[in-house]
C-alpha positions as CSV (number, residue, x, y, z in Angstrom):
1,M,5.4,-33.5,-33.3
2,S,2.3,-33.1,-31.1
3,P,1.1,-29.6,-30.4
4,S,-0.6,-29.0,-27.1
5,A,-2.2,-26.0,-25.3
6,S,-3.6,-25.7,-21.8
7,I,-5.5,-23.0,-19.9
8,S,-5.9,-23.1,-16.2
9,S,-7.1,-20.6,-13.6
10,S,-8.1,-20.4,-10.0
11,A,-9.3,-17.4,-8.0
12,S,-8.9,-16.1,-4.4
13,S,-9.3,-12.8,-2.7
14,S,-6.0,-11.7,-4.0
15,T,-5.0,-13.1,-7.4
16,S,-2.1,-12.8,-9.7
17,S,-2.0,-14.0,-13.3
18,S,0.7,-15.2,-15.6
19,V,0.8,-15.9,-19.2
20,S,3.4,-18.2,-20.8
21,L,3.8,-19.2,-24.4
22,S,6.4,-21.7,-25.4
23,S,7.1,-23.2,-28.7
24,S,9.8,-25.9,-28.6
25,A,11.6,-26.8,-31.7
26,S,15.2,-26.5,-32.7
27,A,16.3,-23.1,-31.2
28,S,12.7,-21.9,-30.8
29,P,12.0,-19.3,-28.2
30,S,9.8,-19.6,-25.1
31,I,8.2,-16.4,-23.7
32,S,6.7,-15.9,-20.3
33,L,4.8,-12.9,-19.0
34,S,3.4,-12.1,-15.5
35,P,2.1,-9.1,-13.7
36,S,5.2,-8.9,-11.7
37,K,6.7,-7.2,-14.7
38,S,9.1,-10.0,-15.6
39,I,9.6,-11.5,-19.1
40,S,11.8,-14.5,-19.7
41,S,12.7,-16.4,-22.8
42,S,14.6,-19.5,-23.5
43,A,15.4,-21.9,-26.3
44,S,14.9,-25.7,-26.4
45,S,15.6,-28.5,-28.8
46,S,12.5,-30.8,-28.5
47,Q,9.7,-30.9,-31.1
48,S,6.4,-30.3,-29.1
49,P,5.0,-26.7,-29.3
50,S,2.8,-25.8,-26.3
51,A,1.0,-22.8,-24.8
52,S,-0.5,-22.2,-21.4
53,I,-2.3,-19.4,-19.6
54,S,-2.7,-19.6,-15.8
55,S,-4.2,-17.5,-13.1
56,S,-3.3,-18.4,-9.5
57,P,-3.4,-16.8,-6.1
58,S,-0.4,-15.0,-4.8
59,P,0.0,-14.2,-1.1
60,S,2.2,-11.2,-1.8
61,V,-0.5,-9.3,-3.6
62,A,-2.4,-7.0,-1.2
63,S,-5.3,-4.6,-1.3
64,F,-3.9,-1.0,-1.6
65,N,-6.8,1.2,-1.0
66,Y,-5.1,3.6,1.4
67,I,-3.4,6.4,-0.4
68,L,-1.2,9.0,1.2
69,D,0.5,11.8,-0.9
70,G,-0.2,9.7,-4.0
71,E,1.6,6.6,-2.5
72,Y,-0.3,3.4,-2.1
73,L,0.0,2.1,1.5
74,P,-0.5,-1.4,2.7
75,R,-3.7,-2.0,4.6
76,P,-3.1,-1.1,8.2
77,K,-3.7,-3.4,11.2
78,S,-5.9,-0.7,12.7
79,L,-7.3,2.7,11.9
80,K,-8.5,5.0,14.7
81,R,-10.5,8.2,13.9
82,E,-10.6,11.0,16.4
83,F,-12.3,14.4,16.4
84,I,-10.7,17.3,18.2
85,G,-12.0,20.8,18.8
86,V,-10.2,23.8,17.3
87,Y,-9.6,26.7,19.7
88,Q,-7.7,29.9,20.0
89,D,-6.3,31.5,23.1
90,Q,-6.7,35.3,23.3
91,Q,-5.5,37.8,25.8
92,V,-8.1,40.4,26.7
93,I,-7.4,44.1,27.7
94,T,-7.5,43.2,31.4
95,G,-4.6,40.8,31.0
96,K,-6.7,37.6,31.3
97,T,-6.3,34.8,28.8
98,V,-9.5,33.4,27.5
99,R,-10.0,30.5,25.2
100,D,-12.2,31.0,22.2
101,L,-13.6,27.6,21.2
102,K,-14.5,27.6,17.6
103,T,-17.4,25.5,16.3
104,L,-14.9,23.7,14.1
105,T,-13.5,20.2,14.7
106,K,-10.7,18.5,12.8
107,E,-10.2,14.9,12.3
108,V,-7.2,12.9,13.3
109,Y,-6.5,9.5,11.8
110,I,-4.1,7.1,13.6
111,L,-2.9,4.2,11.4
112,S,-1.0,1.2,12.8
113,W,1.0,-1.4,10.9
114,E,2.8,-4.5,11.9
115,M,5.6,-6.2,10.0
116,L,6.4,-3.5,7.4
117,D,9.6,-4.0,5.4
118,K,12.3,-1.4,5.0
119,F,10.9,-0.1,1.8
120,E,7.4,0.6,3.2
121,V,9.0,2.2,6.3
122,A,11.2,4.4,4.1
123,M,8.2,5.5,2.1
124,L,6.3,6.6,5.2
125,L,9.3,8.3,6.7
126,A,9.8,10.3,3.4
127,I,6.2,11.5,3.5
128,V,6.6,12.5,7.2
129,A,9.9,14.3,6.5
130,K,8.2,16.6,4.1
131,N,6.5,18.3,7.1
132,T,3.9,19.8,4.7
133,P,0.2,18.9,4.3
134,V,-0.5,15.9,2.0
135,T,-3.6,14.3,0.7
136,F,-5.0,11.2,2.4
137,R,-7.9,9.0,1.2
138,V,-9.4,5.6,1.7
139,D,-11.5,3.7,-0.8
140,E,-12.5,0.3,0.8
141,D,-15.7,-1.6,0.2
142,N,-17.1,-0.6,3.6
143,L,-15.0,2.5,4.4
144,I,-14.6,5.6,2.3
145,I,-12.7,8.7,3.4
146,P,-12.7,11.3,0.7
147,P,-9.4,13.1,-0.1
148,T,-8.4,15.1,3.0
149,S,-5.5,17.4,3.6
150,V,-3.5,16.1,6.6
151,L,-0.1,16.6,8.3
152,A,1.7,13.2,8.9
153,K,3.6,12.5,12.1
154,I,5.2,9.4,13.4
155,G,3.9,8.1,16.7
156,A,6.3,5.3,17.4
157,I,8.4,2.7,15.5
158,S,9.5,-0.6,17.0
159,Y,11.6,-3.2,15.1
160,S,11.5,-6.9,15.4
161,I,14.0,-9.3,13.8
162,L,12.8,-12.2,11.6
163,G,15.8,-14.1,10.4
164,S,18.1,-11.5,9.0
165,S,15.3,-9.0,8.3
166,Y,14.1,-6.1,10.4
167,L,10.4,-5.7,10.4
168,A,8.8,-2.6,11.8
169,T,5.6,-1.9,13.8
170,I,4.7,1.7,13.2
171,D,2.0,4.2,14.2
172,V,1.4,7.2,12.0
173,R,-0.8,10.1,13.1
174,L,-2.5,12.1,10.3
175,E,-3.9,15.5,11.6
176,G,-6.5,17.3,9.5
177,V,-5.3,20.7,8.2
178,E,-7.7,23.6,7.8
């Protein structure tokens, strides 16, 4: 009966960690925890208890600092920011139509993604289907957009097939709301 314990870790720009504890004796449990919210246990019949903690990179963990209507979006391939003037057409007494340019401008954000899965596309389509103003914000290391009220619209969606999966390329236009 020789007890053993090990701890290992490695880091990357995106990391995940897992913890596992196993004690092996006649019908002793083994417990494993990870951030992916899975817990597993098993029984074994050997006589060597052991424990390990590891932290290793995971390619599926991404930076979610783009938030639209409380939903965390994957980082877009591109973000374009435009400023457009706000104006109002008025008809004067003589029958002429004049355009009154206000000193206000509103911002428009155009976000583009490639290779979104069906769940990410469904989330974006659900937000657009509300057809009401929602809150958008970005909190990146080198880009901060404070919470802004916007109306979300779909620009275009194109699908590509990878194996048996459909992956979408999508453009979403977020127009500032006064």
